NUVO-159284 format. One record per residue: x, y, z of N, C-alpha, C in turn; chain; residue in three letters. Coordinates in steps of 0.02 Angstrom, whole numbers, plus 50000, padded with zeros to 5 digits. Each point is the difference from the previous one (the first is absolute). Example, Ala and Ser with C-alpha at 12.3 -4.5 7.8 and 13.67 -1.06 7.14 Angstrom:
R   n.X   n.Y   n.Z  ca.X  ca.Y  ca.Z   c.X   c.Y   c.Z chaine residu
R 50660 49716 50390 49955 50059 50000 50045 50060 50000      A    ALA
R 49982 50053 49964 50042 50059 50003 49961 50055 50037      A    SER
// end
This chain:
R   n.X   n.Y   n.Z  ca.X  ca.Y  ca.Z   c.X   c.Y   c.Z chaine residu
R 47536 50060 51141 50034 49961 50051 49985 49926 49991      A    MET
R 50051 49958 50002 49991 49928 49995 49965 49975 50063      A    LYS
R 49956 49950 49991 49963 49973 50055 50017 49927 50010      A    GLN
R 50018 49982 50062 50016 49931 50017 49949 49975 50051      A    VAL
R 49974 49940 49987 49951 49970 50045 50027 49935 50028      A    THR
R 49995 49993 50066 50020 49938 50033 49937 49969 50029      A    ILE
R 49982 49942 49974 49939 49966 50022 50012 49966 50067      A    ILE
R 49954 50008 50046 50003 49966 50065 49948 49944 49999      A    CYS
R 50023 49938 49999 49957 49942 49999 50000 49969 50070      A    ILE
R 49943 49982 50027 50000 49967 50066 50047 49940 50001      A    PRO
R 50040 49995 50053 50049 49947 50010 50061 50007 49954      A    ARG
R 50008 50058 49969 50060 50011 49960 50061 50002 50045      A    ALA
R 50057 49978 49973 50063 50006 50037 50018 50074 50007      A    LEU
R 50011 50022 50062 50012 50071 50011 50057 50028 49960      A    GLY
R 50054 49961 49993 50059 50024 49963 49986 50013 49927      A    SER
R 49953 49962 49971 49985 50011 49929 49958 50062 49988      A    THR
R 49974 50028 50055 49966 50065 49997 50047 50056 50021      A    VAL
R 50036 49989 50055 50039 50055 50029 50064 50015 49962      A    THR
R 50031 49950 49969 50062 50014 49964 49989 50049 49942      A    ILE
R 49950 49989 49956 49986 50050 49949 49981 50068 50030      A    PRO
R 49959 49998 50052 49979 50063 50032 50059 50039 50028      A    LEU
R 50043 49967 50037 50056 50034 50032 50051 50026 49950      A    GLU
R 50016 49959 49949 50051 50021 49952 49976 50057 49956      A    MET
R 49937 49997 49979 49972 50055 49960 49993 50064 50041      A    LEU
R 49979 49992 50063 49994 50059 50044 50068 50032 50012      A    SER
R 50052 49958 50008 50067 50027 50010 50024 50037 49938      A    ALA
R 49985 49973 49941 50019 50034 49938 49965 50067 49994      A    ALA
R 49936 50002 50019 49964 50064 50001 50033 50050 50047      A    ASN
R 50020 49976 50060 50032 50044 50049 50065 50029 49972      A    ASP
R 50039 49958 49967 50064 50024 49971 49986 50051 49945      A    ILE
R 49950 49987 49958 49983 50047 49947 49979 50067 50030      A    ALA
R 49961 49998 50054 49979 50062 50033 50061 50037 50028      A    LYS
R 50044 49964 50034 50060 50031 50030 50045 50030 49948      A    ALA
R 50002 49971 49940 50041 50025 49946 49964 50051 49956      A    GLN
R 49939 50018 50023 49960 50050 49965 49988 49980 49926      A    LYS
R 49976 49940 49993 49982 49974 49934 49926 49979 50001      A    GLN
R 49955 50049 50006 49928 49983 50007 49971 49965 49939      A    PRO
R 50032 50009 49942 49975 49967 49940 50007 49924 50002      A    ASP
R 50041 49975 50046 50011 49928 50005 49954 49966 50051      A    LYS
R 49963 50040 50038 49958 49970 50052 49945 49957 49970      A    LEU
R 49983 49947 50035 49946 49956 49978 49948 49995 50055      A    ILE
R 49938 49983 49981 49948 49987 50048 50001 49926 50019      A    GLY
R 49993 49985 50064 50001 49931 50025 49937 49988 50041      A    ILE
R 49961 49950 49981 49938 49985 50037 49997 49926 50020      A    GLU
R 49981 49989 50063 49982 49933 50021 49925 49991 49987      A    LEU
R 49982 49946 49967 49930 49989 49982 49977 49932 50024      A    VAL
R 49945 49999 50038 49970 49938 50021 49953 49974 49947      A    GLY
R 49981 49937 50007 49955 49971 49950 49928 50023 50013      A    ILE
R 49975 49988 50059 49933 50024 50016 49996 50032 50070      A    ASP
R 50056 50004 50034 50004 50034 50065 50063 50042 50003      A    ASN
R 49994 50059 50031 50058 50044 50006 50048 49975 50054      A    GLU
R 49976 49963 50048 50043 49972 50051 50011 49926 49984      A    THR
R 50063 49981 49992 50016 49933 49977 50049 49968 50048      A    VAL
R 49986 49939 50022 50046 49964 50043 50044 49955 49958      A    GLU
R 50065 50012 50003 50048 49960 49962 50022 49940 50041      A    LEU
R 50044 49960 49972 50028 49942 50036 50036 50023 50063      A    SER
R 49993 49962 50053 50034 50017 50063 49963 50051 50041      A    GLY
R 49940 50019 49979 49960 50047 50039 50015 50073 49986      A    GLY
R 50043 50015 49952 50015 50069 49982 49939 50031 49965      A    LEU
R 49977 50056 50025 49942 50034 49972 50022 50061 49959      A    THR
R 49973 50005 49940 50016 50056 49956 49937 50042 49989      A    MET
R 50008 50066 50003 49946 50046 49986 50008 50025 49929      A    LYS
R 49955 49983 49957 50005 50019 49929 49964 50066 49986      A    CYS
R 50022 50033 49947 49969 50063 49981 49933 49989 49967      A    ALA
R 49992 49945 49964 49940 49987 49960 49987 49926 49996      A    LYS
R 49943 49983 49971 49987 49931 49979 49998 49999 49924      A    ILE
R 50000 49940 49972 50008 49992 49928 49952 50043 49959      A    LEU
R 49937 49999 50018 49950 50034 49957 50010 50076 49999      A    LYS
R 50037 50027 50048 50013 50072 50002 50071 50018 49979      A    ASN
R 50039 49950 49982 50071 50013 49983 50006 50031 49931      A    ALA
R 50047 50047 49994 50013 50033 49937 50041 49955 49954      A    ALA
R 50004 50019 49936 50044 49964 49955 50072 50007 50023      A    ASN
R 50039 49948 49990 50068 49998 50026 50049 49985 49944      A    SER
R 50062 50024 50010 50054 49984 49953 50035 49935 50018      A    ASN
R 50003 49985 50064 50036 49941 50025 49961 49970 50058      A    LEU
R 49988 49935 49997 49960 49967 50051 50038 49941 50028      A    ILE
R 50003 49996 50066 50032 49943 50034 49946 49955 50029      A    PHE
R 50004 49936 49983 49954 49950 50026 50041 49955 50047      A    ILE
R 49986 50002 50065 50044 49966 50048 49990 49925 50001      A    PRO
R 50048 49966 50031 49993 49929 50013 49959 49989 50063      A    GLY
R 49967 49943 50005 49959 49985 50058 50028 49940 50038      A    VAL
R 49986 49998 50065 50021 49944 50041 49948 49944 49993      A    TRP
R 50025 49939 49990 49953 49944 49993 49984 49986 49928      A    GLY
R 49946 49965 49989 49980 49978 49933 49977 50059 49957      A    ASN
R 50037 50018 49948 49980 50057 49960 49936 49989 49961      A    PRO
R 49986 49938 49981 49939 49988 49961 49938 50017 50040      A    ARG
R 50001 49987 50065 49942 50017 50042 49989 50075 50002      A    ALA
R 50055 50037 50003 49995 50073 50002 49975 50027 49933      A    SER
R 50024 49972 49945 49977 50021 49934 49925 49988 49992      A    VAL
R 49976 49943 50025 49930 49983 49993 49955 50049 50038      A    ALA
R 50026 50030 50053 49961 50046 50041 49995 50070 49970      A    LYS
R 50045 50016 49954 50006 50070 49980 49996 50008 49923      A    HIS
R 49943 49979 49972 49991 50006 49927 50002 50073 49978      A    HIS
R 49977 50046 50042 49999 50070 49980 50070 50028 49988      A    GLN
R 50049 49971 50035 50069 50022 49989 50024 49980 49931      A    LEU
R 49981 49941 49977 50019 49978 49933 49973 50047 49946      A    GLN
R 49936 50018 50007 49970 50045 49950 50034 50068 50001      A    ASN
R 50016 50025 50061 50032 50065 50006 50070 49999 49969      A    TRP
R 50037 49947 50012 50067 49993 49971 49996 50001 49924      A    ILE
R 49952 49964 49971 49993 49999 49927 49984 50069 49973      A    LYS
R 49954 50035 50033 49982 50067 49976 50059 50047 50004      A    ASP
R 50038 49997 50054 50058 50044 50008 50054 49985 49948      A    GLN
R 50012 49937 49989 50051 49981 49951 49980 50023 49930      A    TYR
R 49938 49994 49983 49976 50020 49933 50003 50075 49990      A    ARG
R 50002 50038 50055 50007 50073 49993 50072 50023 50008      A    THR
R 50047 49952 50001 50071 50018 49997 50040 49989 50062      A    GLY
R 49972 49971 50053 50038 49990 50062 50051 49944 49992      A    ALA
R 50057 50009 50034 50049 49946 50008 49983 49961 50062      A    THR
R 50003 49934 49996 49984 49957 50057 50063 49968 50028      A    LEU
R 50004 49996 50066 50055 49965 50032 49971 49953 50053      A    CYS
R 50001 49935 49985 49975 49950 50046 50057 49975 50044      A    ALA
R 49992 50005 50065 50052 49981 50047 49987 49929 50025      A    VAL
R 50046 49956 49989 49995 49929 50018 49933 49971 49978      A    THR
R 49957 49978 50048 49937 49968 49980 49948 50049 49975      A    THR
R 50016 50064 49998 49957 50048 49966 49991 49982 49927      A    GLY
R 50046 49959 49973 49995 49978 49931 49936 49960 49988      A    ALA
R 49974 49967 50052 49938 49963 49992 49943 50046 49981      A    PHE
R 49997 50059 50031 49946 50048 49985 50004 50025 49928      A    PHE
R 50061 50013 49977 50008 50023 49931 49985 49944 49951      A    VAL
R 50024 49940 50015 49988 49943 49955 49925 49985 49995      A    ALA
R 49963 50011 50054 49928 49987 49999 49963 50046 49952      A    ALA
R 50029 50056 49983 49968 50046 49952 50008 49977 49928      A    THR
R 50047 49954 49988 50015 49980 49931 50053 50043 49967      A    GLY
R 50022 50053 50033 50049 50045 49970 50068 49968 49991      A    LEU
R 50014 49946 50037 50065 49967 49994 49999 49940 49952      A    LEU
R 49944 49986 49971 49997 49943 49954 50049 50009 49943      A    ASN
R 50041 49949 49989 50051 50003 49948 50061 50041 50017      A    GLY
R 50003 50026 50062 50055 50043 50021 50041 49967 50055      A    LYS
R 50062 50021 50007 50043 49975 50053 49980 50031 50067      A    ALA
R 50004 49959 50052 49985 50024 50068 50036 49957 50050      A    ALA
R 50007 50026 50061 50027 49960 50054 49959 50013 50063      A    THR
R 50012 49960 50051 49966 50009 50065 50044 49968 50053      A    THR
R 49976 49996 50061 50039 49970 50053 50010 49925 49986      A    HIS
R 50061 49975 50011 50016 49931 49982 49954 49949 50032      A    TRP
R 49975 50014 50059 49958 49951 50034 49935 49986 49962      A    ARG
R 49980 50048 49958 49936 49993 49965 50008 49990 49925      A    PHE
R 50060 49981 49979 50012 49989 49928 49950 49949 49971      A    PHE
R 49997 49942 50031 49958 49946 49972 49927 50020 49999      A    ASP
R 49977 50031 50055 49930 50021 50003 49986 50053 49946      A    GLN
R 50047 50047 49992 49991 50052 49950 49995 49970 49930      A    PHE
R 50046 49952 49985 50001 49971 49933 49936 49959 49987      A    GLN
R 49976 49965 50051 49937 49962 49991 49941 50047 49990      A    ARG
R 49999 50054 50036 49942 50046 49998 50000 50042 49938      A    THR
R 50060 50021 49978 50005 50045 49942 50048 49970 49948      A    TYR
R 49980 49946 49968 50046 49965 49953 50019 50041 49939      A    PRO
R 49961 50052 49985 50015 50040 49941 50054 50053 50013      A    GLU
R 50019 50008 50063 50053 50047 50018 50067 49964 49995      A    VAL
R 50050 50033 49975 50067 49971 49992 50040 50010 50065      A    LYS
R 49990 49955 50047 50032 50006 50066 50075 49992 49993      A    LEU
R 50037 50049 50028 50073 49999 49999 50025 49981 50069      A    GLN
R 50019 49937 50008 50019 49976 50066 50070 50022 50021      A    ARG
R 50040 50024 49955 50068 50023 50017 50006 50075 50002      A    LYS
R 49944 50035 49997 50004 50073 49999 49975 50030 50065      A    ARG
R 50035 50050 50025 49975 50039 50056 49956 50056 49977      A    PHE
R 50012 50025 49940 49959 50053 49972 49986 49986 49927      A    ILE
R 49937 50008 49980 49983 49997 49930 49969 50067 49980      A    THR
R 50008 50017 49937 49973 50064 49976 49981 49992 49927      A    SER
R 49936 50011 49985 49977 49997 49932 49937 50043 49993      A    ILE
R 50001 50044 49951 49942 50043 49983 49972 50035 50062      A    GLU
R 50045 50031 50039 49982 50039 50059 49966 49959 50055      A    ASN
R 50016 49936 50003 49979 49958 50056 50063 49969 50030      A    ILE
R 50014 50017 50063 50057 49974 50036 49976 49951 50053      A    TYR
R 50038 49946 50010 49987 49953 50054 50065 49988 50038      A    CYS
R 49996 49995 50066 50060 49985 50039 49990 49935 50038      A    THR
R 50054 49961 50007 49996 49935 50032 50019 49998 50072      A    GLY
R 50024 50057 50028 50018 50001 50070 49993 50071 50027      A    SER
R 49996 50005 50065 49996 50067 50031 50064 50039 49987      A    VAL
R 50058 49966 50002 50063 50035 49986 50000 50031 49931      A    ASN
R 49969 49967 49952 49998 50026 49932 49960 50064 49995      A    ALA
R 49955 50012 50048 49959 50061 49998 50044 50061 50004      A    VAL
R 50052 49998 50043 50044 50058 50006 50036 50014 49934      A    ARG
R 50018 49946 49966 50035 50009 49936 49955 50032 49948      A    ASP
R 49939 49976 49995 49954 50028 49950 49981 50071 50019      A    ILE
R 49998 50016 50065 49985 50068 50021 50053 50049 49976      A    MET
R 50064 49979 50002 50053 50043 49975 49991 50013 49925      A    LEU
R 49976 49950 49965 49987 50007 49929 49946 50053 49988      A    HIS
R 49945 49995 50037 49945 50049 49992 50021 50069 50023      A    PHE
R 50037 50004 50055 50022 50065 50026 50046 50035 49950      A    ILE
R 50044 49961 49968 50042 50031 49949 49959 50026 49942      A    GLU
R 49947 49964 49982 49956 50023 49946 49966 50065 50018      A    GLN
R 49975 50006 50061 49960 50057 50021 50041 50059 50027      A    TYR
R 50055 49984 50034 50038 50052 50035 50069 50012 49971      A    PHE
R 50025 49955 49958 50066 50008 49972 50053 49960 50037      A    GLY
R 50059 49994 49969 50052 49958 50026 50028 50024 50067      A    GLU
R 50007 50066 50009 50029 50026 50061 49959 49981 50062      A    SER
R 49935 50010 49997 49957 49984 50057 49997 49924 50009      A    ILE
R 49999 49962 49945 49999 49927 50005 50063 49975 50036      A    ALA
R 50057 50031 49985 50062 49980 50034 49998 50015 50075      A    ASN
R 49970 50057 50018 49993 50016 50071 49954 49951 50035      A    GLN
R 49945 49983 49968 49954 49951 50029 50034 49932 50007      A    ILE
R 50041 49982 49950 50037 49937 50002 50045 49998 50061      A    SER
R 50035 50055 50015 50045 50001 50057 49962 49995 50066      A    ARG
R 49939 50027 50002 49961 49998 50061 49967 49932 50012      A    HIS
R 49976 49969 49946 49959 49940 50007 50034 49935 49980      A    PHE
R 50047 50002 49953 50029 49937 49973 50075 50007 49990      A    THR
R 50034 50027 50049 50071 50014 49991 50040 49939 49980      A    HIS
R 49982 49942 50030 50040 49941 49985 49988 49974 49929      A    GLU
R 49944 50020 49970 49986 49977 49932 50025 50048 49946      A    LEU
R 50014 50062 50020 50020 50052 49953 49950 50003 49943      A    LYS
R 50022 49990 49937 49955 50008 49944 49984 49932 49968      A    LYS
R 49985 49951 50044 49987 49933 49973 49938 50000 49956      A    SER
R 49955 50050 50008 49942 50003 49957 50019 50011 49927      A    TYR
R 50062 50022 49988 50024 50007 49931 50039 49939 49976      A    GLU
R 50013 49954 50046 50041 49943 49980 49961 49936 50003      A    SER
R 50014 49958 50051 49972 49933 49996 49925 49997 50011      A    LEU
R 49971 50045 50039 49930 49993 50015 49956 50016 49940      A    ILE
R 50017 50052 49961 49958 50020 49943 50025 49970 49935      A    LEU
R 50048 49954 50004 50026 49970 49939 49944 49966 49961      A    SER
R 50003 50007 49935 49950 49967 49958 50020 49928 49985      A    ARG
R 50060 49979 50019 50022 49932 49990 49977 49957 50059      A    ASP
R 49954 49956 49988 49972 49960 50054 50053 49962 50038      A    GLN
R 50054 49980 49966 50051 49959 50032 50039 50038 50053      A    LYS
R 49998 50066 50000 50041 50038 50046 49964 50015 50065      A    THR
R 49935 49984 50006 49965 50014 50062 49969 49936 50026      A    THR
R 49990 49997 50066 49977 49938 50031 49977 50016 50070      A    HIS
R 49981 49948 50037 49970 50010 50066 50042 49970 50056      A    HIS
R 50063 49983 49988 50044 49975 50053 50033 50060 50033      A    ASP
R 49973 50020 50057 50022 50063 50032 50072 49997 50023      A    GLU
R 50024 49941 50021 50070 49995 50020 50047 50010 49940      A    GLU
R 49981 49974 49943 50041 50009 49940 49998 50072 49977      A    ILE
R 49943 50033 50008 49996 50071 49982 50047 50040 50046      A    ILE
R 50000 49985 50064 50046 50034 50046 50073 49988 49978      A    LYS
R 50014 49939 49980 50067 49984 49977 50018 50039 49937      A    LEU
R 49952 50004 49953 50011 50039 49939 50014 50073 50016      A    GLN
R 49961 50027 50046 50010 50070 50019 50069 50011 50031      A    GLU
R 50021 49951 50042 50067 50005 50030 50054 49998 49946      A    TRP
R 49993 49956 49952 50048 49997 49945 50000 50064 49959      A    LEU
R 49942 50030 49990 49996 50063 49964 50037 50056 50036      A    GLN
R 49999 49997 50067 50034 50051 50040 50075 49987 50006      A    GLU
R 50021 49937 49996 50069 49982 50017 50038 49965 49944      A    ASN
R 49976 50004 49939 50029 49963 49944 50075 50013 49991      A    TYR
R 50024 50058 50021 50070 50020 49988 50048 49970 50051      A    TYR
R 49974 49968 50052 50043 49970 50051 50025 49932 49978      A    LEU
R 50051 49975 50035 50022 49931 49990 49947 49955 50031      A    TYR
R 49967 49960 49959 49943 49961 50023 50011 49926 49985      A    ILE
R 49993 49959 50052 50000 49928 49991 49928 49975 50012      A    ARG
R 49976 49958 49955 49931 49976 50006 49990 49962 50066      A    ILE
R 50051 49965 50023 49994 49965 50063 49989 50048 50058      A    SER
R 50034 50058 49997 49991 50051 50053 49931 50031 49996      A    ALA
R 49975 50009 49939 49932 50027 49991 49949 49950 50029      A    VAL
R 50010 49937 49987 49956 49948 50027 49999 50003 50076      A    ALA
R 50059 50007 50031 50004 50006 50073 49963 50062 50024      A    ASP
R 50008 50054 49965 49969 50063 50020 49924 49993 50003      A    LYS
R 49972 49964 49951 49928 49992 49997 49976 49933 50029      A    PHE
R 50045 49969 50039 49983 49940 50038 49972 49944 49956      A    ARG
R 50035 49988 49945 49983 49944 49956 50064 49961 49986      A    MET
R 49990 49939 49980 50057 49962 49973 50011 50024 49928      A    SER
R 50060 49989 49974 50014 50019 49931 49953 49963 49953      A    VAL
R 49988 49937 50014 49955 49961 49958 49929 50029 50000      A    ARG
R 49975 50017 50059 49933 50028 50005 49997 50069 49966      A    SER
R 50051 50040 50010 50002 50066 49968 49998 49993 49924      A    LEU
R 50042 49957 49972 50001 49991 49928 49933 49974 49974      A    ASN
R 49971 49954 50037 49936 49971 49978 49944 50052 50001      A    ARG
R 49994 50037 50056 49946 50049 50006 50010 50058 49952      A    ARG
R 50063 50021 49992 50014 50057 49955 49983 49981 49928      A    PHE
R 50020 49940 49981 49987 49976 49931 49925 49993 49988      A    LYS
R 49964 49973 50049 49928 49991 49994 49964 50067 49993      A    LEU
R 50023 50050 50038 49967 50066 50000 50018 50043 49940      A    ALA
R 50062 49996 49977 50024 50048 49950 50022 49970 49934      A    THR
R 50001 49934 49997 50024 49965 49940 50074 50014 49985      A    ASP
R 50037 50018 50051 50073 50009 49993 50033 49982 50066      A    THR
R 50065 49993 50001 50035 49985 50062 50021 50064 50035      A    THR
R 50016 49997 50065 50023 50060 50035 50063 50030 49967      A    PRO
R 50046 49957 49979 50061 50025 49968 49984 50034 49934      A    LEU
R 49957 49971 49960 49982 50031 49936 49964 50067 50012      A    GLN
R 49958 50002 50051 49965 50062 50017 50050 50054 50020      A    TYR
R 50048 49982 50043 50052 50047 50021 50041 50024 49940      A    LEU
R 50019 49954 49956 50037 50020 49941 49960 50048 49957      A    GLN
R 49936 49987 49993 49957 50045 49961 49998 50070 50029      A    GLY
R 49994 50004 50067 50000 50066 50033 50066 50037 49987      A    LEU
R 50055 49964 50009 50066 50032 49991 50010 50024 49929      A    ARG
R 49982 49959 49952 50010 50020 49930 49954 50058 49982      A    ILE
R 49939 50000 50027 49955 50057 49988 50031 50065 50024      A    LYS
R 50027 50000 50060 50032 50061 50027 50064 50017 49962      A    HIS
R 50035 49949 49978 50061 50012 49960 49982 50035 49935      A    ALA
R 49945 49980 49969 49979 50032 49938 49984 50074 50010      A    LYS
R 49969 50015 50057 49986 50071 50014 50064 50040 50009      A    GLU
R 50049 49970 50035 50064 50035 50010 50036 50009 49934      A    LEU
R 49999 49949 49957 50032 50006 49934 49966 50054 49958      A    LEU
R 49936 50006 50009 49962 50049 49961 50009 50071 50027      A    LYS
R 50002 50008 50066 49997 50067 50030 50066 50027 50026      A    GLN
R 50049 49955 50011 50063 50024 50031 50059 49990 49954      A    SER
R 50058 50027 50021 50062 49991 49962 50048 49952 50036      A    ASN
R 49973 49961 50045 50042 49951 50035 50026 49948 49950      A    LEU
R 50063 49979 50011 50027 49947 49957 49966 49934 50020      A    ILE
R 50007 49950 49957 49964 49937 50011 50019 49968 50067      A    VAL
R 50063 50002 50019 50021 49971 50064 49965 50035 50059      A    ALA
R 49991 50066 49995 49966 50037 50053 49926 49983 50001      A    GLU
R 49970 49992 49942 49929 49981 49997 49991 49931 50032      A    VAL
R 50045 49953 49982 49996 49933 50029 50003 50003 50076      A    ALA
R 50046 50039 50026 50008 50005 50073 49938 50031 50032      A    ASP
R 49970 50049 49968 49941 50034 50027 49941 49953 50007      A    LYS
R 49996 49949 49957 49943 49955 50003 50016 49932 50032      A    VAL
R 50059 49995 50031 50015 49941 50040 50047 49949 49970      A    GLY
R 50033 50018 49945 50046 49952 49968 50072 50028 50003      A    TYR
R 50044 49964 50035 50069 50021 50003 50040 49973 49940      A    GLN
R 49975 49947 49971 50034 49969 49942 49970 50030 49936      A    ASP
R 50036 50046 49969 49973 50034 49942 49992 49952 49941      A    VAL
R 50042 49950 49995 49994 49952 49945 49935 49960 50007      A    SER
R 49984 49980 50061 49938 49963 50012 49940 50045 49984      A    TYR
R 50004 50063 50024 49946 50047 49987 49989 50009 49925      A    PHE
R 50054 50010 49963 49994 50010 49928 49970 49940 49965      A    THR
R 50022 49940 50021 49975 49939 49972 49925 49991 50014      A    SER
R 49980 50013 50062 49930 49995 50019 49957 50052 49963      A    LEU
R 50026 50061 49996 49964 50053 49965 49987 49981 49927      A    PHE
R 50051 49973 49967 49992 49981 49930 49953 49941 49993      A    LYS
R 50003 49954 50047 49955 49942 49998 49927 50022 50004      A    LYS
R 49985 50050 50041 49931 50022 50011 49977 50052 49950      A    LEU
R 50047 50034 49967 49981 50055 49956 50026 49994 49928      A    ASN
R 50040 49950 49987 50027 49987 49933 50050 50052 49977      A    ALA
R 50018 50047 50044 50052 50049 49984 50042 50010 50063      A    VAL
R 50061 50024 49992 50043 50015 50057 49977 50064 50033      A    THR
R 50022 50015 50061 49982 50063 50032 50019 50061 49958      A    PRO
R 50059 50001 49971 50020 50057 49959 49957 50006 49938      A    ASN
R 49984 49943 49968 49957 50002 49941 49931 50026 50018      A    GLU
R 49974 49978 50059 49935 50024 50023 50000 50075 50010      A    TYR
R 50053 50025 50034 50005 50072 50012 49999 50039 49935      A    ARG
R 50037 49977 49950 50002 50034 49936 49932 50000 49967      A    GLN
R 49965 49943 50002 49935 49995 49969 49949 50047 50032      A    LEU
R 49995 49999 50067 49949 50040 50032 50016 50074 49997      A    VAL
R 50063 50018 50001 50016 50071 49996 49989 50027 49930      A    ARG
R 50012 49960 49950 49983 50021 49932 49925 50010 49993      A    ASN
R 49962 49955 50030 49927 50005 49996 49976 50063 50036      A    LYS
R 50029 50013 50060 49981 50060 50037 50016 50062 49960      A    LEU
R 50057 50001 49969 50021 50058 49962 49951 50013 49943      A    PHE
R 49982 49946 49965 49954 50008 49943 49932 50023 50024      A    VAL
R 49975 49970 50054 49934 50018 50025 49997 50072 50024      A    THR
R 50051 50020 50038 49998 50067 50029 50010 50054 49947      A    GLU
R 50029 49982 49945 50012 50050 49948 49954 49993 49941      A    ASN
R 49951 49956 50005 49952 49991 49945 49940 50044 50013      A    ASN
R 49989 50052 49959 49945 50046 50012 49932 49971 49983      A    PRO
R 50000 49943 49966 49935 49971 49981 49974 49955 50056      A    ARG
R 49935 49997 50009 49973 49955 50051 50011 49928 49979      A    PRO
R 50011 49957 50051 50009 49929 49987 49932 49970 49983      A    ILE
R 49998 49964 49944 49937 49971 49977 49985 49935 50037      A    GLN
// end
């Protein structure tokens, strides 16, 4: 059975402890209900040196064990703390040693927001990409200059060490872990219960390896999510700006700063991406594909498609279908 450990640090933000706990417990409950005992995991709350831990806001957690009695774990969550994280790190040297020992025996680490300070203090992040809460970027970089701080990332992942830059990102990374441990079906059910509005964003912009596609402007992320949901509608950027209570100038400026592209270019990219899937998977004619992704002018759609892909929609369809045919009928493994 896989073992997951959630560390309870005094003054930790309750949500950075309870979100992993609740989502993993719900996945366990679904696996039990579906009679899949092989998928069940063990979940333990572990205190540093006391089993009773007071979190931020006065929330008290009763832990099963303390560090010195904790078993080896497959996945460990290190929560974010309220206030100055360096002060908390300085108080809990034993946690740093325990994290190092666990990682060396094969554990995956997930540092939630300022939990990254605890992992960085071990030296395990030296030379590696990491992120943390935006408010502590400068402090983190000064304290751990050997870590490659990613200021535009909500989630980083390298060599089984994950860091998240916001509490919202925790839910996304949890879906990633739940899919690994429980499979896609249960992950989808958990997604509907906990993150319905985000759907499977953990597979798209949040976990993207391209630093330019992720950022910390929450209003622009909401706008991106809205465009992802509504790309096929008739959309005017001025109306979008009104919807999100910005001027067109402010929208363009903030969007460009956060994503290195304009709202119109982003929308065009979404539409062409979906058009490519339709060309690949369906028998719709080009005019129907154009209409499905929000373009009534098929000539404009064709011109834009060729500009972005160097081939026309029909040429693209022929290319990808030939490739699919060859791949599906090739008995040899792809090298």
